[in-house]
All heavy atoms as TSV, in Angstrom:
chain	resi	resn	atom	element	x	y	z
A	1	MET	N	N	224.616	206.445	28.808
A	1	MET	CA	C	224.896	205.582	27.709
A	1	MET	C	C	225.934	204.556	28.115
A	1	MET	O	O	226.773	204.811	28.946
A	1	MET	CB	C	225.403	206.345	26.503
A	1	MET	CG	C	224.436	207.282	25.890
A	1	MET	SD	S	223.156	206.364	25.081
A	1	MET	CE	C	222.131	207.601	24.513
A	2	ALA	N	N	225.867	203.385	27.502
A	2	ALA	CA	C	226.833	202.355	27.723
A	2	ALA	C	C	227.148	201.689	26.406
A	2	ALA	O	O	226.253	201.539	25.560
A	2	ALA	CB	C	226.311	201.327	28.729
A	3	ILE	N	N	228.359	201.305	26.243
A	3	ILE	CA	C	228.738	200.569	24.970
A	3	ILE	C	C	228.771	199.076	25.289
A	3	ILE	O	O	229.235	198.593	26.321
A	3	ILE	CB	C	230.141	201.010	24.520
A	3	ILE	CG1	C	230.106	202.493	24.128
A	3	ILE	CG2	C	230.602	200.168	23.293
A	3	ILE	CD1	C	231.398	203.045	23.677
A	4	GLY	N	N	228.131	198.307	24.351
A	4	GLY	CA	C	228.154	196.836	24.514
A	4	GLY	C	C	229.572	196.370	24.467
A	4	GLY	O	O	230.451	196.996	23.889
A	5	LYS	N	N	229.863	195.302	25.016
A	5	LYS	CA	C	231.218	194.712	25.091
A	5	LYS	C	C	232.130	195.314	24.029
A	5	LYS	O	O	231.760	195.287	22.847
A	5	LYS	CB	C	231.147	193.208	24.932
A	5	LYS	CG	C	230.303	192.498	25.944
A	5	LYS	CD	C	230.192	191.049	25.650
A	5	LYS	CE	C	229.241	190.306	26.563
A	5	LYS	NZ	N	229.053	188.969	26.253
A	6	HIS	N	N	233.303	195.764	24.409
A	6	HIS	CA	C	234.292	196.438	23.606
A	6	HIS	C	C	233.873	196.549	22.132
A	6	HIS	O	O	233.375	197.608	21.687
A	6	HIS	CB	C	235.665	195.794	23.742
A	6	HIS	CG	C	235.716	194.299	23.652
A	6	HIS	ND1	N	235.237	193.445	24.626
A	6	HIS	CD2	C	236.142	193.571	22.605
A	6	HIS	CE1	C	235.421	192.220	24.171
A	6	HIS	NE2	N	235.984	192.254	23.021
A	7	VAL	N	N	234.026	195.566	21.332
A	7	VAL	CA	C	233.471	195.425	20.008
A	7	VAL	C	C	232.650	194.155	20.070
A	7	VAL	O	O	233.164	193.076	20.296
A	7	VAL	CB	C	234.573	195.329	18.930
A	7	VAL	CG1	C	233.978	195.071	17.611
A	7	VAL	CG2	C	235.403	196.592	18.887
A	8	ASP	N	N	231.325	194.337	19.837
A	8	ASP	CA	C	230.453	193.175	19.999
A	8	ASP	C	C	230.937	191.968	19.169
A	8	ASP	O	O	231.035	190.870	19.730
A	8	ASP	CB	C	229.034	193.522	19.591
A	8	ASP	CG	C	228.377	194.488	20.577
A	8	ASP	OD1	O	228.837	194.568	21.699
A	8	ASP	OD2	O	227.402	195.144	20.134
A	9	LYS	N	N	231.158	192.147	17.894
A	9	LYS	CA	C	231.538	191.017	17.106
A	9	LYS	C	C	231.987	191.505	15.729
A	9	LYS	O	O	231.690	192.638	15.331
A	9	LYS	CB	C	230.436	190.003	16.982
A	9	LYS	CG	C	229.180	190.574	16.361
A	9	LYS	CD	C	228.043	189.514	16.328
A	9	LYS	CE	C	226.751	190.161	15.890
A	9	LYS	NZ	N	225.665	189.191	15.826
A	10	THR	N	N	232.624	190.634	14.968
A	10	THR	CA	C	232.911	190.862	13.567
A	10	THR	C	C	231.926	190.088	12.719
A	10	THR	O	O	231.665	188.918	13.061
A	10	THR	CB	C	234.392	190.427	13.265
A	10	THR	OG1	O	235.286	191.109	14.126
A	10	THR	CG2	C	234.731	190.765	11.824
A	11	GLU	N	N	231.329	190.768	11.757
A	11	GLU	CA	C	230.340	190.144	10.892
A	11	GLU	C	C	230.822	190.124	9.453
A	11	GLU	O	O	231.384	191.096	9.015
A	11	GLU	CB	C	228.990	190.907	10.946
A	11	GLU	CG	C	228.391	190.930	12.352
A	11	GLU	CD	C	227.129	191.719	12.292
A	11	GLU	OE1	O	226.927	192.634	11.420
A	11	GLU	OE2	O	226.233	191.406	13.109
A	12	LEU	N	N	230.571	189.043	8.726
A	12	LEU	CA	C	230.838	188.985	7.314
A	12	LEU	C	C	229.478	189.109	6.630
A	12	LEU	O	O	228.593	188.320	6.824
A	12	LEU	CB	C	231.497	187.622	6.963
A	12	LEU	CG	C	231.925	187.497	5.513
A	12	LEU	CD1	C	232.986	188.567	5.156
A	12	LEU	CD2	C	232.532	186.108	5.238
A	13	VAL	N	N	229.311	190.181	5.845
A	13	VAL	CA	C	228.093	190.468	5.115
A	13	VAL	C	C	228.424	190.531	3.684
A	13	VAL	O	O	229.153	191.431	3.292
A	13	VAL	CB	C	227.403	191.736	5.633
A	13	VAL	CG1	C	226.101	191.977	4.854
A	13	VAL	CG2	C	227.126	191.688	7.115
A	14	GLY	N	N	227.840	189.576	2.897
A	14	GLY	CA	C	228.266	189.489	1.486
A	14	GLY	C	C	229.720	189.170	1.479
A	14	GLY	O	O	230.192	188.207	2.082
A	15	ARG	N	N	230.518	190.044	0.877
A	15	ARG	CA	C	232.004	189.787	0.843
A	15	ARG	C	C	232.738	190.821	1.649
A	15	ARG	O	O	233.934	190.965	1.500
A	15	ARG	CB	C	232.447	189.811	-0.598
A	15	ARG	CG	C	231.774	188.748	-1.436
A	15	ARG	CD	C	232.260	188.810	-2.847
A	15	ARG	NE	N	233.405	187.824	-2.853
A	15	ARG	CZ	C	234.056	187.495	-3.921
A	15	ARG	NH1	N	233.758	188.016	-5.081
A	15	ARG	NH2	N	235.099	186.635	-3.851
A	16	ARG	N	N	232.005	191.536	2.546
A	16	ARG	CA	C	232.633	192.586	3.334
A	16	ARG	C	C	232.643	192.216	4.793
A	16	ARG	O	O	231.678	191.572	5.266
A	16	ARG	CB	C	231.936	193.877	3.095
A	16	ARG	CG	C	231.866	194.249	1.643
A	16	ARG	CD	C	231.733	195.657	1.308
A	16	ARG	NE	N	232.772	196.492	1.863
A	16	ARG	CZ	C	233.637	197.142	1.134
A	16	ARG	NH1	N	233.660	196.958	-0.155
A	16	ARG	NH2	N	234.495	197.949	1.679
A	17	CYS	N	N	233.615	192.666	5.525
A	17	CYS	CA	C	233.728	192.378	6.963
A	17	CYS	C	C	233.480	193.673	7.770
A	17	CYS	O	O	234.077	194.708	7.388
A	17	CYS	CB	C	235.180	191.849	7.198
A	17	CYS	SG	S	235.337	191.230	8.879
A	18	TYR	N	N	232.697	193.576	8.746
A	18	TYR	CA	C	232.291	194.738	9.606
A	18	TYR	C	C	232.510	194.445	11.075
A	18	TYR	O	O	232.348	193.329	11.515
A	18	TYR	CB	C	230.840	195.104	9.419
A	18	TYR	CG	C	230.442	195.488	8.015
A	18	TYR	CD1	C	229.949	194.513	7.124
A	18	TYR	CD2	C	230.531	196.747	7.570
A	18	TYR	CE1	C	229.565	194.824	5.828
A	18	TYR	CE2	C	230.144	197.139	6.280
A	18	TYR	CZ	C	229.695	196.138	5.420
A	18	TYR	OH	O	229.297	196.524	4.150
A	19	TRP	N	N	232.854	195.483	11.828
A	19	TRP	CA	C	232.774	195.375	13.262
A	19	TRP	C	C	231.410	195.847	13.632
A	19	TRP	O	O	230.895	196.861	13.126
A	19	TRP	CB	C	233.775	196.344	13.974
A	19	TRP	CG	C	235.181	195.903	13.824
A	19	TRP	CD1	C	235.739	194.724	14.146
A	19	TRP	CD2	C	236.273	196.676	13.307
A	19	TRP	NE1	N	237.052	194.663	13.909
A	19	TRP	CE2	C	237.420	195.909	13.398
A	19	TRP	CE3	C	236.405	197.987	12.887
A	19	TRP	CZ2	C	238.683	196.376	13.003
A	19	TRP	CZ3	C	237.616	198.428	12.453
A	19	TRP	CH2	C	238.732	197.639	12.536
A	20	SER	N	N	230.702	195.154	14.497
A	20	SER	CA	C	229.427	195.525	14.930
A	20	SER	C	C	229.520	196.035	16.370
A	20	SER	O	O	230.082	195.390	17.247
A	20	SER	CB	C	228.439	194.278	14.896
A	20	SER	OG	O	227.187	194.613	15.452
A	21	ILE	N	N	228.943	197.246	16.570
A	21	ILE	CA	C	229.021	197.897	17.868
A	21	ILE	C	C	227.621	198.302	18.333
A	21	ILE	O	O	226.934	199.001	17.626
A	21	ILE	CB	C	229.957	199.141	17.818
A	21	ILE	CG1	C	231.346	198.772	17.315
A	21	ILE	CG2	C	230.023	199.837	19.180
A	21	ILE	CD1	C	232.224	199.907	16.932
A	22	SER	N	N	227.271	197.906	19.513
A	22	SER	CA	C	225.946	198.212	20.057
A	22	SER	C	C	226.080	199.268	21.127
A	22	SER	O	O	226.966	199.219	22.021
A	22	SER	CB	C	225.268	196.990	20.662
A	22	SER	OG	O	225.164	195.950	19.667
A	23	ILE	N	N	225.169	200.262	21.133
A	23	ILE	CA	C	225.138	201.337	22.127
A	23	ILE	C	C	223.833	201.216	22.897
A	23	ILE	O	O	222.758	201.054	22.285
A	23	ILE	CB	C	225.223	202.704	21.513
A	23	ILE	CG1	C	226.410	202.808	20.582
A	23	ILE	CG2	C	225.258	203.778	22.580
A	23	ILE	CD1	C	227.768	202.800	21.244
A	24	TYR	N	N	223.859	201.213	24.213
A	24	TYR	CA	C	222.704	201.071	25.065
A	24	TYR	C	C	222.444	202.359	25.842
A	24	TYR	O	O	223.349	203.037	26.215
A	24	TYR	CB	C	222.872	199.931	26.040
A	24	TYR	CG	C	223.065	198.576	25.399
A	24	TYR	CD1	C	224.275	198.182	24.928
A	24	TYR	CD2	C	221.996	197.762	25.225
A	24	TYR	CE1	C	224.437	196.952	24.268
A	24	TYR	CE2	C	222.099	196.536	24.581
A	24	TYR	CZ	C	223.371	196.136	24.104
A	24	TYR	OH	O	223.475	194.914	23.497
A	25	GLU	N	N	221.163	202.665	26.085
A	25	GLU	CA	C	220.824	203.751	27.007
A	25	GLU	C	C	220.423	203.064	28.304
A	25	GLU	O	O	219.952	201.966	28.332
A	25	GLU	CB	C	219.691	204.633	26.506
A	25	GLU	CG	C	218.369	203.939	26.308
A	25	GLU	CD	C	217.310	204.859	25.785
A	25	GLU	OE1	O	217.321	206.040	26.190
A	25	GLU	OE2	O	216.455	204.479	25.018
A	26	SER	N	N	220.682	203.777	29.396
A	26	SER	CA	C	220.459	203.193	30.711
A	26	SER	C	C	219.524	204.066	31.510
A	26	SER	O	O	219.546	205.278	31.391
A	26	SER	CB	C	221.753	202.926	31.455
A	26	SER	OG	O	222.440	204.125	31.650
A	27	ASP	N	N	218.785	203.456	32.353
A	27	ASP	CA	C	218.006	204.201	33.389
A	27	ASP	C	C	218.265	203.460	34.732
A	27	ASP	O	O	219.212	202.680	34.810
A	27	ASP	CB	C	216.514	204.274	33.053
A	27	ASP	CG	C	215.814	202.945	32.967
A	27	ASP	OD1	O	216.272	201.949	33.575
A	27	ASP	OD2	O	214.791	202.898	32.315
A	28	LEU	N	N	217.560	203.733	35.741
A	28	LEU	CA	C	217.790	203.138	37.062
A	28	LEU	C	C	217.618	201.645	37.102
A	28	LEU	O	O	218.164	200.973	37.972
A	28	LEU	CB	C	216.931	203.811	38.106
A	28	LEU	CG	C	217.199	205.335	38.298
A	28	LEU	CD1	C	216.162	205.873	39.271
A	28	LEU	CD2	C	218.618	205.561	38.766
A	29	THR	N	N	216.843	201.043	36.129
A	29	THR	CA	C	216.521	199.617	36.273
A	29	THR	C	C	217.042	198.725	35.133
A	29	THR	O	O	217.195	197.543	35.312
A	29	THR	CB	C	215.027	199.429	36.311
A	29	THR	OG1	O	214.400	199.960	35.125
A	29	THR	CG2	C	214.382	200.086	37.533
A	30	GLN	N	N	217.401	199.337	34.008
A	30	GLN	CA	C	217.779	198.463	32.909
A	30	GLN	C	C	218.602	199.194	31.838
A	30	GLN	O	O	218.610	200.400	31.796
A	30	GLN	CB	C	216.545	197.842	32.219
A	30	GLN	CG	C	215.653	198.850	31.570
A	30	GLN	CD	C	214.380	198.216	30.995
A	30	GLN	OE1	O	214.222	197.028	30.897
A	30	GLN	NE2	N	213.453	198.996	30.567
A	31	LEU	N	N	219.206	198.408	30.987
A	31	LEU	CA	C	219.841	198.913	29.776
A	31	LEU	C	C	218.903	198.552	28.609
A	31	LEU	O	O	218.390	197.451	28.476
A	31	LEU	CB	C	221.189	198.219	29.532
A	31	LEU	CG	C	222.346	198.569	30.449
A	31	LEU	CD1	C	223.536	197.736	30.173
A	31	LEU	CD2	C	222.658	200.037	30.375
A	32	ARG	N	N	218.768	199.533	27.669
A	32	ARG	CA	C	217.940	199.297	26.448
A	32	ARG	C	C	218.811	199.574	25.253
A	32	ARG	O	O	219.535	200.597	25.204
A	32	ARG	CB	C	216.689	200.175	26.439
A	32	ARG	CG	C	215.659	199.803	27.448
A	32	ARG	CD	C	214.403	200.629	27.301
A	32	ARG	NE	N	214.694	202.042	27.487
A	32	ARG	CZ	C	214.392	202.753	28.595
A	32	ARG	NH1	N	213.776	202.140	29.619
A	32	ARG	NH2	N	214.694	204.001	28.672
A	33	LEU	N	N	218.712	198.685	24.261
A	33	LEU	CA	C	219.445	198.895	23.034
A	33	LEU	C	C	219.028	200.239	22.396
A	33	LEU	O	O	217.832	200.470	22.228
A	33	LEU	CB	C	219.232	197.746	22.049
A	33	LEU	CG	C	219.988	197.790	20.765
A	33	LEU	CD1	C	221.491	197.807	20.996
A	33	LEU	CD2	C	219.560	196.633	19.885
A	34	TRP	N	N	219.970	201.064	22.082
A	34	TRP	CA	C	219.683	202.357	21.475
A	34	TRP	C	C	219.978	202.347	19.991
A	34	TRP	O	O	219.141	202.624	19.195
A	34	TRP	CB	C	220.472	203.496	22.191
A	34	TRP	CG	C	220.308	204.849	21.632
A	34	TRP	CD1	C	219.088	205.541	21.627
A	34	TRP	CD2	C	221.243	205.668	21.008
A	34	TRP	NE1	N	219.242	206.771	20.987
A	34	TRP	CE2	C	220.602	206.879	20.648
A	34	TRP	CE3	C	222.591	205.506	20.777
A	34	TRP	CZ2	C	221.237	207.917	20.063
A	34	TRP	CZ3	C	223.258	206.589	20.170
A	34	TRP	CH2	C	222.603	207.750	19.796
A	35	LYS	N	N	221.243	202.021	19.614
A	35	LYS	CA	C	221.636	202.008	18.212
A	35	LYS	C	C	222.667	200.842	17.993
A	35	LYS	O	O	223.396	200.550	18.914
A	35	LYS	CB	C	222.361	203.302	17.793
A	35	LYS	CG	C	221.436	204.521	17.804
A	35	LYS	CD	C	220.540	204.494	16.599
A	35	LYS	CE	C	219.697	205.775	16.611
A	35	LYS	NZ	N	218.725	205.815	15.612
A	36	VAL	N	N	222.660	200.364	16.802
A	36	VAL	CA	C	223.727	199.344	16.399
A	36	VAL	C	C	224.386	199.922	15.200
A	36	VAL	O	O	223.775	200.388	14.218
A	36	VAL	CB	C	223.033	198.000	16.040
A	36	VAL	CG1	C	224.094	197.019	15.594
A	36	VAL	CG2	C	222.213	197.438	17.233
A	37	PHE	N	N	225.752	199.914	15.270
A	37	PHE	CA	C	226.554	200.430	14.210
A	37	PHE	C	C	227.407	199.336	13.564
A	37	PHE	O	O	227.729	198.332	14.244
A	37	PHE	CB	C	227.534	201.505	14.703
A	37	PHE	CG	C	226.835	202.688	15.257
A	37	PHE	CD1	C	226.483	202.793	16.537
A	37	PHE	CD2	C	226.580	203.786	14.430
A	37	PHE	CE1	C	225.813	203.928	17.092
A	37	PHE	CE2	C	225.934	204.940	14.936
A	37	PHE	CZ	C	225.582	204.990	16.208
A	38	ARG	N	N	227.730	199.443	12.330
A	38	ARG	CA	C	228.678	198.589	11.643
A	38	ARG	C	C	229.777	199.467	11.111
A	38	ARG	O	O	229.495	200.558	10.545
A	38	ARG	CB	C	228.044	197.853	10.464
A	38	ARG	CG	C	227.240	196.654	10.878
A	38	ARG	CD	C	226.806	195.946	9.616
A	38	ARG	NE	N	225.980	194.791	9.981
A	38	ARG	CZ	C	225.128	194.194	9.134
A	38	ARG	NH1	N	224.963	194.647	7.939
A	38	ARG	NH2	N	224.416	193.162	9.560
A	39	VAL	N	N	231.029	199.077	11.308
A	39	VAL	CA	C	232.158	199.799	10.751
A	39	VAL	C	C	232.915	198.883	9.756
A	39	VAL	O	O	233.256	197.722	10.135
A	39	VAL	CB	C	233.128	200.226	11.888
A	39	VAL	CG1	C	234.294	200.981	11.298
A	39	VAL	CG2	C	232.418	201.067	12.925
A	40	ASP	N	N	232.995	199.281	8.530
A	40	ASP	CA	C	233.665	198.569	7.485
A	40	ASP	C	C	235.139	198.418	7.880
A	40	ASP	O	O	235.822	199.405	8.101
A	40	ASP	CB	C	233.527	199.187	6.150
A	40	ASP	CG	C	234.030	198.398	4.939
A	40	ASP	OD1	O	235.213	197.950	5.033
A	40	ASP	OD2	O	233.299	198.158	4.026
A	41	VAL	N	N	235.642	197.173	7.986
A	41	VAL	CA	C	237.003	196.927	8.419
A	41	VAL	C	C	238.046	197.545	7.491
A	41	VAL	O	O	239.031	198.113	7.941
A	41	VAL	CB	C	237.245	195.415	8.572
A	41	VAL	CG1	C	238.740	195.110	8.850
A	41	VAL	CG2	C	236.391	194.864	9.700
A	42	LYS	N	N	237.812	197.558	6.185
A	42	LYS	CA	C	238.773	198.067	5.248
A	42	LYS	C	C	238.674	199.568	5.020
A	42	LYS	O	O	239.696	200.254	4.945
A	42	LYS	CB	C	238.633	197.370	3.862
A	42	LYS	CG	C	239.104	195.931	3.885
A	42	LYS	CD	C	239.126	195.365	2.492
A	42	LYS	CE	C	239.657	193.971	2.524
A	42	LYS	NZ	N	239.768	193.361	1.208
A	43	THR	N	N	237.482	200.096	5.003
A	43	THR	CA	C	237.337	201.530	4.635
A	43	THR	C	C	236.978	202.411	5.830
A	43	THR	O	O	237.006	203.631	5.735
A	43	THR	CB	C	236.193	201.723	3.616
A	43	THR	OG1	O	234.962	201.377	4.233
A	43	THR	CG2	C	236.449	200.893	2.328
A	44	ASN	N	N	236.706	201.833	6.975
A	44	ASN	CA	C	236.218	202.564	8.129
A	44	ASN	C	C	234.958	203.312	7.945
A	44	ASN	O	O	234.657	204.223	8.686
A	44	ASN	CB	C	237.356	203.499	8.731
A	44	ASN	CG	C	238.511	202.672	9.259
A	44	ASN	OD1	O	238.353	201.578	9.768
A	44	ASN	ND2	N	239.659	203.237	9.187
A	45	SER	N	N	234.171	202.970	6.951
A	45	SER	CA	C	232.872	203.616	6.738
A	45	SER	C	C	231.941	203.115	7.851
A	45	SER	O	O	232.034	201.960	8.261
A	45	SER	CB	C	232.287	203.197	5.398
A	45	SER	OG	O	233.115	203.623	4.337
A	46	ILE	N	N	231.097	204.052	8.275
A	46	ILE	CA	C	230.208	203.729	9.458
A	46	ILE	C	C	228.752	203.687	8.952
A	46	ILE	O	O	228.289	204.589	8.170
A	46	ILE	CB	C	230.322	204.792	10.530
A	46	ILE	CG1	C	231.802	204.836	11.046
A	46	ILE	CG2	C	229.385	204.524	11.670
A	46	ILE	CD1	C	232.071	205.994	11.983
A	47	PHE	N	N	228.048	202.686	9.386
A	47	PHE	CA	C	226.630	202.466	9.020
A	47	PHE	C	C	225.875	202.326	10.340
A	47	PHE	O	O	226.339	201.752	11.282
A	47	PHE	CB	C	226.448	201.203	8.203
A	47	PHE	CG	C	227.241	201.224	6.938
A	47	PHE	CD1	C	228.560	200.803	6.856
A	47	PHE	CD2	C	226.739	201.730	5.751
A	47	PHE	CE1	C	229.332	200.837	5.703
A	47	PHE	CE2	C	227.448	201.774	4.573
A	47	PHE	CZ	C	228.797	201.338	4.591
A	48	VAL	N	N	224.612	202.810	10.351
A	48	VAL	CA	C	223.764	202.702	11.492
A	48	VAL	C	C	222.505	201.964	11.118
A	48	VAL	O	O	222.009	202.142	10.005
A	48	VAL	CB	C	223.433	204.117	12.126
A	48	VAL	CG1	C	222.670	204.945	11.181
A	48	VAL	CG2	C	222.732	203.946	13.460
A	49	MET	N	N	222.076	201.086	12.014
A	49	MET	CA	C	220.794	200.354	11.766
A	49	MET	C	C	219.600	201.199	12.088
A	49	MET	O	O	219.502	201.790	13.108
A	49	MET	CB	C	220.768	199.088	12.614
A	49	MET	CG	C	219.582	198.202	12.287
A	49	MET	SD	S	219.583	196.588	13.112
A	49	MET	CE	C	219.406	197.066	14.800
A	50	GLY	N	N	218.706	201.325	11.065
A	50	GLY	CA	C	217.471	202.064	11.240
A	50	GLY	C	C	216.441	201.233	11.961
A	50	GLY	O	O	216.600	200.007	12.237
A	51	ASP	N	N	215.264	201.831	12.225
A	51	ASP	CA	C	214.169	201.175	12.848
A	51	ASP	C	C	213.690	199.931	12.074
A	51	ASP	O	O	213.112	199.026	12.636
A	51	ASP	CB	C	213.000	202.129	13.143
A	51	ASP	CG	C	213.407	203.213	14.160
A	51	ASP	OD1	O	214.349	202.970	14.942
A	51	ASP	OD2	O	212.778	204.307	14.100
A	52	ASP	N	N	213.858	199.982	10.729
A	52	ASP	CA	C	213.422	198.904	9.901
A	52	ASP	C	C	214.446	197.737	9.857
A	52	ASP	O	O	214.186	196.734	9.188
A	52	ASP	CB	C	213.111	199.419	8.499
A	52	ASP	CG	C	214.362	200.119	7.871
A	52	ASP	OD1	O	215.447	200.087	8.479
A	52	ASP	OD2	O	214.217	200.618	6.737
A	53	GLY	N	N	215.582	197.889	10.525
A	53	GLY	CA	C	216.586	196.841	10.496
A	53	GLY	C	C	217.627	196.901	9.409
A	53	GLY	O	O	218.580	196.166	9.364
A	54	ASP	N	N	217.430	197.839	8.482
A	54	ASP	CA	C	218.367	198.064	7.402
A	54	ASP	C	C	219.438	198.995	7.859
A	54	ASP	O	O	219.271	199.886	8.677
A	54	ASP	CB	C	217.735	198.662	6.151
A	54	ASP	CG	C	216.828	197.664	5.478
A	54	ASP	OD1	O	217.015	196.395	5.597
A	54	ASP	OD2	O	215.901	198.106	4.765
A	55	TYR	N	N	220.658	198.841	7.300
A	55	TYR	CA	C	221.803	199.710	7.664
A	55	TYR	C	C	222.006	200.816	6.605
A	55	TYR	O	O	221.835	200.516	5.395
A	55	TYR	CB	C	223.081	198.900	7.743
A	55	TYR	CG	C	223.163	198.066	9.015
A	55	TYR	CD1	C	222.594	196.806	9.098
A	55	TYR	CD2	C	223.730	198.525	10.157
A	55	TYR	CE1	C	222.605	196.032	10.232
A	55	TYR	CE2	C	223.807	197.849	11.309
A	55	TYR	CZ	C	223.252	196.560	11.368
A	55	TYR	OH	O	223.316	195.836	12.468
A	56	ARG	N	N	222.222	201.990	7.065
A	56	ARG	CA	C	222.457	203.144	6.202
A	56	ARG	C	C	223.768	203.841	6.580
A	56	ARG	O	O	224.087	203.885	7.783
A	56	ARG	CB	C	221.343	204.181	6.338
A	56	ARG	CG	C	219.985	203.651	5.823
A	56	ARG	CD	C	218.894	204.614	6.105
A	56	ARG	NE	N	217.597	204.070	5.729
A	56	ARG	CZ	C	216.861	203.211	6.374
A	56	ARG	NH1	N	217.305	202.717	7.550
A	56	ARG	NH2	N	215.733	202.785	5.908
A	57	ALA	N	N	224.467	204.371	5.636
A	57	ALA	CA	C	225.690	205.052	5.893
A	57	ALA	C	C	225.361	206.276	6.788
A	57	ALA	O	O	224.337	206.956	6.647
A	57	ALA	CB	C	226.363	205.543	4.578
A	58	VAL	N	N	226.230	206.505	7.733
A	58	VAL	CA	C	226.021	207.689	8.606
A	58	VAL	C	C	226.131	208.962	7.794
A	58	VAL	O	O	227.052	209.078	6.935
A	58	VAL	CB	C	227.090	207.669	9.778
A	58	VAL	CG1	C	227.039	208.957	10.573
A	58	VAL	CG2	C	226.870	206.476	10.639
A	59	GLY	N	N	225.207	209.877	8.013
A	59	GLY	CA	C	225.207	211.083	7.248
A	59	GLY	C	C	224.232	211.093	6.107
A	59	GLY	O	O	224.090	212.039	5.373
A	60	THR	N	N	223.566	209.921	5.831
A	60	THR	CA	C	222.576	209.814	4.729
A	60	THR	C	C	221.238	209.490	5.341
A	60	THR	O	O	221.107	209.094	6.496
A	60	THR	CB	C	222.955	208.733	3.711
A	60	THR	OG1	O	222.938	207.444	4.367
A	60	THR	CG2	C	224.284	208.994	3.095
A	61	LYS	N	N	220.231	209.743	4.575
A	61	LYS	CA	C	218.822	209.472	5.091
A	61	LYS	C	C	218.245	208.257	4.420
A	61	LYS	O	O	218.562	207.869	3.366
A	61	LYS	CB	C	217.949	210.674	4.902
A	61	LYS	CG	C	218.434	211.854	5.771
A	61	LYS	CD	C	217.476	212.962	5.732
A	61	LYS	CE	C	217.964	214.070	6.661
A	61	LYS	NZ	N	217.017	215.079	6.958
């Protein structure tokens, strides 16, 4: 596993600010995006992007 640049970027979604963090899996030839997380700057709540592109709170389905 490899983490995308320290913190990929800060995103403003609606009226909330998130840190976006990308995690990659690696093999001998390439890195592939594995998961993208958003962390709420104020509450530290963590969200993960699903296969459909929507974000869900970690620990929920």
